[in-house]
N, C-alpha and C positions, 0 to 999 in steps of 0.2 A: 288780171291778177297773176303774178308770177308764183312759181312753186314755193320759193322761200317765204312769200307773203302768206300763202295758204297754210304752210307749216307753222308760221308764227301765229296765225289765227287759231289753228288747232291747239297749239300750246296754251294760248289764252283761254280757250274754252275748257280745256282739261283743268287748268288752274281754277277756273270758276266752279267746275264740278267739285273739286276738293274743298274750296271755300264754302260752298253751299252745305256740304256734308258736315264740315266743322261747325258752321253756324247752327245747324240743326242740333248737333250734339250739345252745344252750349246753351241751347234754348233761345237763340236769337231770332229764330223763325219757326213757324209751324211745319209739321210734316206735309200738309197740303201745299203750303207755299214752296217748300223745297221740291216736292214732286212736280209741281207745275213748271217751275223754272228749269228743273233738270230735264224735263221732257223737251223743252225748247232748246236747251243747250245740246242735248243728244241729237236732235233733228239737225241742228246747224253743223254738228260734228260729222254726221253722215253725209251732208251735202258737201262739206269741205273735202272729205276723203274721196267722195265720188268724183269731184272736180279734179283732184290731184291724180286719181287713177286715169281719168280721161286724158289729161295732159300727158301723162307718161305713156299711155297707149298710143296716142297720136305721134309722139316723139319717136317711139320705137318703130313705127312703120313709115317714118320719114315725113309725116304731116306736120303742119304748124301747130304747136301746142296751144297757141293763143286762140285757135278755133274752138277749143273746148268751152262749153258753157254750163253754168250752174243749172241743175235741173230742179224742178219744183219738189218740195218736201214729200208730197204724196207719191210722186214717182220713185224717189230714192228710198223712201220708207217701205215701198211695196216690193222691193227686190227680195228674192228668196236667196238664202245663204246656202 
């Protein structure tokens, strides 16, 4: 996956976050449904950002960015900020 594809996926996920919040406000879904889907979207966003950072870091040191790989959710979610 190329950087522009990753960024496109990030934008799609952010749009989905906004849509979920709007649907909750309108009463189209329950808070539990919204929270469950939001958790999944946020995990996918974290994975996308991690992959993009890996690609950029590899490029910055002269490595092939295509060598970066998506890491499991548990690993990405376990990072300390």
